[in-house]
N, C-alpha and C positions, 0 to 999 in steps of 0.2 A: 505494501499500501503504501510507503514511503516512498520505491524507487517510483510507481507510477506517476507520480505528484513533484517530482523533485528532489526532497528532500534528500540529502543526504543520512544514512545512518548514523557519522559519526556526531552532528549535529545532536542526535539523540541522545547515545550514549555521553554525553558533554553534559548536556542536565540531568543525566539523572546518576555522574557521580557528584553531581552540585549539589543536591537531591542529596543527595549520602551525606557528603561532608557537615549540608547546615544542620543536620539530624544530629548529625551524631556528635555537634553541639547542644542541641538543647533539649535534648531525646533521656530520658538513664540510660544506665550500660544496659540493664537488663530489658527493655520499652524499644533498645536500637538493635540487640539483637537481632529480634523478632520483627524489622523493620530490612533490615535487609538481607533477609533472607533474601525478599519480595526482588528486592531492590537488585541484587547477584543474581537471582534467576530472569528477569527482564533482562539484564542488559546480556544475561548470556541466550536468549533468544532471540535479539536482534545479528550474531554471528549467526545464526542458522537459515537456513537458506526454504524458501515459502512455498508452497506449490499451489500458489494462485493461479496455474493455467488450467487446473483439474475443475472440471463441470463437473455440476450437480448433475446436467441431465445428459446419463449415464445408461449405456446396453445393459447393466443390474437392473438399471429401473425395469417392474415386469410391461412394464405402460410408458414403455420411453417413446412409442410413434405419437402419444395421444401431447405426452409432452412437449415430446418436440416441437410439432405445429403448435401445440401453446403458445410456448414459449416464442413464439416466432414470428406471431401474430401479433400477440402487448408489444414485444417486442418494438413492428414496427407497426407501429396504433391501430391496427382491426379492429380496435374497438367492436363491432357484431359481431366481426366474422367469429373471435375467439367463441364469444358468446351464445354464438349459433352450435362453435364444436362440443358446449360443454350441455347447456341441452340436450341436442340432440343423439346425445351419447348415453345421456343418464334415461332418455325420452327409452335410446334400444337396451338399456337393461341392463348399464355399466352402473357398476353402486358409486354411491353417493359416498361412500365413507374414501371408497377407494381413488377417484379422483381430488378429497384435500391430501391423503395420505401422499397418494405417487403422479402429481397433476400439478397441483397449486403449491403442495408444500414443496419439490427441490423446485417451483423454476421460482417461488421469490427466495430460495437462499441463491441459485441461481442470478438473478437479477440483485441481489445483491455483493455477489460476488462481483458480479461488473462491474456493479456501481467506486466497490473497493477500489477495484484496479485502474477503473480511470476510464476503464472500455464503456463506458452510458452518461449520461446524468440522472444530475439532485433531479432535473423536470423529470423526466424517463421513468424512473426508480421510480416515485410516486404516480404519474400516467399507467403502469404496470399493474402499479397495486390498486389504486383508484377504481382499474379494470377491475381483475381477483375479486374484490366487496363486492364489485354491480356487481355480480354475478353467484356469488354464495350467498349475498338475500336471494336471489331470484329462482336457489336453490330452496327455500326456504318450506316453502308448502311442501316437497317432497318432504326435512329434516322435525315440519312439529307437526308426524301424527301418529306419536306412535300414544300407547296407551302409559301413563306413567306408573314410579311404582312406590312414592313414596318421601324416596331424597331430594334436599334441594341445594343445588352449587351456584358458590356469587363465582363470577368470571371477574378481573380484575386487572388494568396497568397500574402500576405506581403513581403516584403526583409525579410529573413531568416527564415522562415515559410516555411517547408520541404514536409511540409503532402498537399498534392492538389488534392488525389482522393473527397474529397468532395467536393470541388466548379467547379470542374469537374466534377462529378454528378451533379450540377442546372442548370451548362451549356447549357449540354443533355436536359433536361426537358426543359430552354427555350428553342432550340432547335425543338423539340417536340413538343411545344407552335407555333412553328410557326417564330419564334424570328432568327435574325443572329445574329450569337454569336462565340467572338470573346476573347478563353482564355488564358491562358497567365501563363499559369504555378506554378511553384512554385516561390516562392525567389524572385519576379523579386523587380525591381525596381521605386522608386516611381515615379525620373524622364521617364522611362521607361511607368510606367502605364499612366503616365498624357499626353504622349504622343499619347498614343492606344490610349485616349478619345478620344482626339480632331481631329485627322486623323479619324477617321473612324465615327465623328458625332454620339457618343453611346446615347442613350435616358438615358439608367441606366448601376452602376455599382456596381459589384458583388466584395466584396473583404471578405476573408476568414483563421482565425484566430484561432488555437487549442490550443499553448499555451498560459498562460498568458502572459510573458516574453513580446508579441509580441504585444504588445495590445498602449503600446505608437505607436509601428507602424501606425498602425492603423491611432492612432486620429494624426501621424504627416502627414499624409498622406494628409485625406480629410483638415486638417488647407487649407495642399500647396493648391490643388486640389481647395477652398474655396478662394482664392488668382489668378484666375487665369479665360481667356473666359471661361475655361466651370463653371463658379463657381454654375452652375446653377439646375448640373447633379444628380437627385436621386442617391440619394448610400443604400443598405442592405449589411451588416455584418452580419456573422454566425460564429459559434465553439461554439467549450466547453465553454469558456469562459463566454462567449454571453449568455449559455444556462447557467450555471450558476448563474449570477446574473443579473435579470432582468433590472433595467432600462441601464446598459453598454450598448450598441446601443445607448443612448442618450447624452450619458455620451462622448462617442466619435468623436461626433458628422453626425450618420449618420441620413438616416431618414426615416431608419427600419431594423426589421431584423428580421430574420426566422430558425427554429431552422430543418427545411430540406427542397429537396428540392420544393416539392411541397406546401410548405406554399411559399419557394420565390419565385416562379411566382406569387402566388398570390400577394402576399404584391406585386412584380414592378411591376407585371400592375396595381393595385390599384396607385402604386405611379404615374406613368407618363400616366394613364388614358385611358387603353385599357382596351375593353370590355370585364370580365372572359370568357373565354373558355371554363375551368379549367370541 
């Protein structure tokens, strides 16, 4: 990512060493040892080559053809054709869960990779995501027709987090697995999340954070929930930082972590004691 934006790795390396020097003078010895591990690991990662040219749309995907076609359509601004492709596929019997997992999910990740490597603009990334969100909303007549099992999910992004499609798909998967869901969307204040959990008598909370700078807000939300009347609610987290750091979900105080919507349902239902129906 740095190289595609003409930023020399040495610049960031110097910045890390400067931070290290300042913190060595301001933190206690024990605290600095703890922070130093992360700084050294971060600097070591700068020396490693990144496989940024490996596409998320690959032949290992059982639905490679439709995913590749959908990606091409949205990247070229063909919203109506992309919509027709998905809706026609569903009418022909293509599973909505497979559309989410094998088309929308890898395509969104690929769009993120293309932006990260400076191959598409922010405007293109926003457009592609908006098209997918629009199509997802058109699939709701198929999603919201299942008989409910009595369990309730609240799904949300933390305050400041604007990337909402992932957790929206998580909520939709729970709907397809017979849950009642309350999807709160992007940038939701902590107090509003807690009030919704209480008012809806939720069994499970799903929190999404796609950027590392929002992890502290996830921690703050969970800490505040644990001090309320709904302190025992089960909480799962997901998003890019949790994919990168194996035990991060434990550090923020969550009960579980999921890499995708299918896994979120599996983990969530295990946590609250629902017999798994996936």
